[in-house]
C-alpha positions in Angstrom: 0.0 0.0 0.0 1.4 3.3 -1.0 1.4 6.7 0.6 1.9 9.2 -2.2 3.4 12.1 -0.4 6.9 12.0 -1.9 7.7 14.2 -4.9 6.6 12.2 -7.9 4.8 12.7 -11.2 2.8 9.5 -10.8 -0.5 8.7 -9.2 -0.2 7.3 -5.7 -3.2 4.9 -6.3 -2.5 3.3 -9.7 1.0 4.4 -10.5 0.0 6.0 -13.8 2.0 9.0 -15.1 0.4 12.4 -14.4 0.3 15.4 -16.6 2.0 18.6 -15.4 -0.4 20.4 -13.0 -3.0 17.7 -13.2 -5.6 17.7 -10.3 -7.0 14.3 -11.1 -5.5 11.0 -12.4 -6.6 10.4 -16.0 -6.6 6.6 -15.4 -8.3 6.0 -12.1 -9.8 9.4 -11.4 -8.3 9.8 -8.0 -7.6 13.4 -7.0 -4.0 14.3 -6.7 -2.1 17.3 -5.6 1.2 18.9 -6.4 4.2 17.0 -5.1 5.2 17.9 -1.6 8.5 19.7 -1.4 11.0 19.0 1.3 10.8 21.3 4.3 13.2 24.3 4.0 14.5 23.7 7.5 14.9 20.0 7.5 15.6 19.3 11.1 15.5 16.1 13.2 12.5 14.8 15.0 11.6 11.7 16.9 8.8 10.8 14.5 5.7 8.9 15.4 7.2 6.7 18.2 7.9 9.5 20.7 6.9 7.5 23.8 8.9 4.5 22.6 12.0 6.5 21.8 12.3 8.7 25.0 14.1 7.1 27.9 12.0 6.9 31.0 13.1 9.0 34.0 13.7 6.0 36.3 16.3 4.7 33.9 18.1 8.0 33.9 18.2 7.9 37.7 19.5 4.3 37.8 22.2 5.2 35.2 23.3 8.1 37.4 23.5 5.8 40.4 25.6 3.3 38.4 28.0 6.1 37.4 28.3 7.3 41.0 28.9 3.7 42.2 31.6 3.2 39.6 33.3 6.4 40.7 33.1 5.3 44.3 34.7 1.9 43.4 37.5 3.5 41.5 38.1 6.1 44.2 38.0 3.4 46.9 40.4 1.2 45.1 42.8 4.1 44.7 42.7 4.9 48.4 43.2 1.3 49.2 46.2 1.2 47.0 47.9 4.1 48.7 46.7 3.3 52.3 50.1 1.9 53.4 51.8 5.1 52.2 49.3 7.3 54.0 50.1 5.5 57.3 53.7 6.5 56.8 52.6 10.1 56.4 53.0 10.4 52.6 50.1 12.7 51.9 51.1 13.1 48.3 49.9 9.6 47.7 46.4 11.0 47.8 47.0 12.2 44.3 46.7 8.7 43.0 43.0 8.2 43.7 42.4 11.8 42.6 44.1 11.1 39.3 42.2 7.9 38.9 38.9 9.7 39.4 40.0 12.4 37.0 40.8 9.8 34.3 37.4 8.1 34.9 35.6 11.4 34.6 37.4 12.2 31.3 36.6 8.8 29.9 32.9 9.2 30.9 32.9 12.7 29.4 34.3 11.6 26.0 32.1 8.5 25.9 28.9 10.5 26.4 30.1 13.4 24.1 30.9 11.2 21.1 29.0 8.0 21.8 26.0 9.3 23.8 26.5 6.8 26.7 28.3 6.7 30.0 28.9 3.4 31.7 25.5 3.7 33.5 23.8 4.7 30.3 25.2 1.7 28.4 24.0 -0.6 31.2 20.5 0.9 31.3 20.1 1.2 27.6 19.9 5.0 27.3 21.9 7.6 25.3 22.3 11.4 25.4 21.9 13.1 22.0 21.5 16.6 20.7 17.9 17.8 20.6 18.6 19.6 17.3 20.4 16.8 15.3 19.7 13.6 17.1 23.4 12.7 17.1 25.9 12.7 20.0 25.9 16.1 21.6 29.6 16.8 21.7 32.0 17.9 24.4 30.6 21.3 25.3 26.9 20.4 25.6 27.8 17.4 27.7 30.0 19.5 29.9 27.3 22.1 30.5 24.8 19.3 31.2 27.0 17.7 33.8 27.8 21.1 35.4 24.1 22.0 35.8 23.4 18.6 37.2 26.3 18.9 39.7 25.0 22.3 40.9 22.3 20.3 42.6 24.8 19.3 45.3 24.3 22.6 47.0 20.7 21.7 47.8 21.3 19.3 50.6 23.3 16.9 48.5 20.1 15.5 46.9 19.6 18.2 44.3 21.6 16.1 41.8 18.8 13.5 41.8 16.1 16.2 41.6 17.8 17.7 38.5 18.2 14.2 37.0 14.5 13.5 37.6 13.3 16.9 36.5 12.2 15.5 33.1 9.2 14.0 34.9 7.8 17.6 35.2 8.3 18.4 31.5 5.0 19.0 29.8 6.3 17.8 26.4 6.5 14.2 25.4 10.3 14.3 25.3 10.6 14.7 29.1 13.7 16.9 29.0 15.2 17.8 32.3 16.4 21.2 33.4 20.0 20.3 32.5 18.9 18.9 29.1 17.1 22.2 28.3 20.1 24.3 29.2 22.5 22.1 27.3 20.1 21.4 24.3 20.2 17.6 24.8 17.7 14.8 24.9 17.8 11.3 26.5 16.6 8.4 24.4 16.5 4.7 24.6 19.1 2.7 22.7 16.8 1.6 19.9 16.9 -2.2 19.4 17.6 -3.8 16.0 14.1 -5.2 15.9 12.7 -1.7 15.9 14.9 -0.7 13.0 13.7 -3.8 11.1 10.1 -2.8 11.8 10.8 0.8 10.5 12.3 -0.8 7.3 9.2 -2.8 6.8 7.0 0.3 7.2 9.2 2.3 4.8 8.9 -0.5 2.2 5.2 -0.6 2.6 4.9 3.2 2.0 6.8 3.2 -1.3 5.1 4.5 -4.4 4.1 1.6 -6.7 6.0 1.0 -9.9 4.3 2.4 -13.1 2.4 0.1 -15.3 4.5 -1.6 -18.1 4.4 0.2 -21.4 2.5 -1.3 -24.4 4.6 -3.8 -26.2 6.4 -5.0 -23.1 3.5 -6.6 -21.4 4.5 -9.8 -19.7 2.7 -13.1 -20.7 0.8 -13.2 -17.4 -0.6 -9.7 -17.9 -1.4 -10.5 -21.5 -3.3 -13.6 -20.4 -5.3 -11.6 -17.8 -6.1 -9.0 -20.4 -7.3 -11.6 -22.9 -9.4 -13.3 -20.2 -11.1 -10.0 -19.5 -12.5 -9.6 -23.0 -15.9 -11.0 -23.6 -15.9 -14.1 -26.0 -18.3 -12.4 -28.4 -16.2 -9.3 -28.8 -13.0 -11.3 -28.9 -14.4 -13.6 -31.6 -15.6 -10.7 -33.8 -12.3 -8.8 -33.4 -10.2 -11.9 -34.1 -12.3 -12.8 -37.1 -12.0 -9.3 -38.5 -8.3 -9.2 -38.0 -7.7 -12.6 -39.4 -9.9 -12.0 -42.4 -8.3 -8.6 -43.2 -4.7 -9.8 -43.3 -3.6 -11.2 -46.7 -1.9 -14.6 -46.6 1.1 -13.2 -48.4 2.0 -10.9 -45.5 1.3 -13.3 -42.7 4.3 -13.7 -40.4 5.7 -17.2 -40.3 7.5 -18.8 -37.4 11.3 -19.0 -37.6 12.4 -22.0 -39.7 8.9 -22.7 -41.2 8.3 -22.8 -45.0 7.2 -19.5 -46.5 3.5 -19.2 -47.3 2.6 -19.5 -51.0 1.9 -16.2 -52.7 -1.7 -16.3 -53.8 -3.9 -13.5 -55.1 -5.7 -11.9 -52.2 -9.2 -10.5 -52.4 -10.3 -8.1 -49.7 -13.2 -9.9 -47.9 -16.5 -8.2 -47.4 -16.9 -7.5 -43.7 -20.4 -6.9 -42.4 -20.6 -3.9 -40.1 -20.7 -5.1 -36.6 -22.8 -3.5 -33.9 -20.7 -1.1 -31.8 -19.6 -2.9 -28.8 -20.0 -1.2 -25.4 -16.7 0.3 -24.2 -14.9 -1.8 -21.7 -15.0 -0.6 -18.1 -11.6 0.7 -16.9 -9.7 -1.4 -14.5 -10.2 -0.6 -10.9 -7.4 1.3 -9.2 -4.9 -0.7 -7.3 -6.0 -1.2 -3.7 -9.5 0.2 -4.3 -12.7 -1.9 -4.4 -14.3 -2.5 -7.8 -17.6 -0.7 -7.7 -18.2 -1.0 -11.5 -21.8 -2.1 -12.2 -21.9 -4.9 -14.8 -23.5 -4.1 -18.1 -26.8 -6.1 -18.6 -28.1 -6.1 -22.2 -31.7 -6.5 -21.0 -31.7 -3.2 -19.1 -32.9 -0.1 -20.7 -31.2 3.3 -20.8 -32.9 4.3 -17.6 -31.4 1.4 -15.8 -27.9 2.3 -16.9 -28.2 5.7 -15.3 -28.5 4.4 -11.8 -26.0 5.9 -9.3 -23.8 3.4 -7.4 -24.2 3.3 -3.7 -21.7 5.5 -1.8 -18.7 3.5 -0.6 -17.7 3.7 3.0 -13.9 4.2 2.8 -13.2 2.6 6.2 -15.3 -0.5 5.4 -13.9 -0.8 1.9 -10.3 -0.7 3.1 -10.8 -3.2 5.8 -8.3 -1.3 8.0 -9.2 1.2 10.6 -6.9 4.1 11.4 -6.5 6.3 14.4 -4.8 9.6 15.2 -2.5 9.5 18.3 -2.1 13.0 19.8 1.1 13.9 21.6 -1.0 13.9 24.8 -1.5 10.1 24.4 -5.2 10.4 23.4 -6.3 8.2 20.4 -8.9 9.5 18.1 -10.5 6.9 15.7 -10.7 7.8 12.1 -14.3 6.9 11.1 -14.8 9.7 8.5 -13.7 13.2 7.6 -12.4 15.4 10.4 -10.8 18.7 11.2 -7.8 19.4 13.5 -7.2 22.8 15.0 -7.1 25.0 18.0 -10.8 25.7 17.9 -12.6 24.0 15.0 -16.4 24.4 14.7 -19.2 22.4 13.1 -19.9 25.2 10.7 -16.5 24.6 9.1 -17.6 21.1 8.1 -21.0 19.8 9.5 -20.1 16.1 9.0 -16.5 16.2 10.3 -15.1 15.0 13.5 -13.5 17.9 15.5 -10.1 17.3 17.0 -9.0 20.1 19.3 -5.4 21.0 20.0 -5.5 23.9 22.5 -2.2 25.5 21.5 -1.5 29.0 20.3 0.9 27.6 17.7 -2.0 25.7 16.0 -4.4 27.6 13.8 -8.1 27.6 14.5 -8.7 25.1 11.6 -5.2 23.8 10.9 -5.7 20.6 8.9 -8.5 18.5 7.3 -8.4 14.8 6.8 -10.5 11.9 5.4 -9.9 8.2 5.1 -9.5 6.7 1.6 -10.7 3.3 0.4 -7.1 2.1 0.0 -6.5 2.3 3.7 -4.5 5.6 3.6 -5.4 9.0 5.0 -5.7 12.1 2.9 -4.6 15.3 4.7 -5.0 18.9 3.5 -3.5 22.0 5.1 -6.2 24.6 5.6 -3.9 27.6 5.2 -2.4 27.3 8.7 -0.1 30.1 9.9 2.7 27.8 11.0 2.1 25.3 8.2 2.1 21.5 8.3 5.1 19.2 7.9 4.8 15.4 7.2 7.3 13.2 8.8 7.7 9.8 7.1 8.8 6.6 9.0 12.4 7.1 8.0 12.5 10.6 9.7 12.5 12.7 6.5 10.4 15.8 6.5 8.1 17.0 3.7 6.3 20.4 3.7 2.6 20.2 2.9 1.5 23.1 0.7 -1.7 24.8 1.7 -4.7 23.3 -0.1 -2.7 20.4 -1.6 -3.9 17.0 -0.4 -1.4 14.3 0.3 -1.7 10.7 1.4 -0.1 9.3 4.5 -0.2 5.8 6.1 0.3 4.3 9.5 3.8 5.3 10.7 3.7 8.9 9.5 3.5 11.9 11.8 1.8 15.2 11.2 3.7 18.2 12.6 1.1 20.9 13.2 3.2 23.8 14.5 4.6 22.7 17.8 2.2 19.7 18.1 2.5 16.2 16.8 -0.2 13.9 15.6 0.8 10.3 14.7 -1.1 8.1 12.2 -1.5 4.6 13.4 -3.8 1.6 13.0 -6.7 1.5 15.4 
């Protein structure tokens, strides 16, 4: 199943080539919009799995305790090594445990700056990255982060743990602590390989389908299916007309066969056949075939019947849901509007999804489910715009008024708010 939001000149439903500036596909009739252009400021974002990616606060506290325990062990071993010298009055021997702690601190600093993990972080499966790039933060941000956290010692000695746990009071889903906000860092889980494989499967499922093969290069299987879709009466009349209209002298013989004898050819008299009804176009890929079969016994009035409206959710067989950054799940059972204060007069039949945030426009985005199991989203001219985040982390700016298709695994960035598309 495809999610046609990448820049392409092909239809996301059937893969047919689109004319420049076309609003509808000439093959399947699906409405298409201009290709979405990459966002001008392509930054880094967590994507749809914010809750799964962010490291919980309790793991951060345990990682801090592990690092402190490691420092205590190294310092204790250093003191134990110079204890006989201390008994003899050699106070300079205290430089040995101090030097050992200094080396440990430098190793931890470089490990977190360039690898994202200290010893405790590696043991607890968490890593520190830059909130701007998603990569290891570097020496200076990690130094600032550690210094802000160490300032908590002045608050009764327990302030270090208060600062480390301050992410629990962050209103955003990223749970950044005070020291993370000062240093511009973010603490994430170490993503397992299974998660990467899952993302690869989702990315493969959201690729745009390959275009249909050109005429003359149709594979035998496709040719057989086309031949099987022609009514026998029409096929017989066409075959008879073609066979009777080709002179024997120009018939193509198989390689190695004897050439056909040249005989005088007289054009046969072909009786005018009744105009056959045009064949119904093939149903788009992934969409239900709602074509009404032609019945010869029905009159013209019967042929003008309108087909029953198709429920996109029931036709696709897959229910979708919108997962807000607050954790609330909104089922997608029809068209809807997302905004700071949407109203029924904007769309009487739409579900209203409210995001009370000044960075979100009053009516920011409209959506509706499609029969192929995807979701069509349209920016309603929002002030801060809309950005689509695909499962691989790439951003795509959504032009105002241009519909685009997304699938489960995509994220809608509405100003400062995130709305993930998932299966219900």
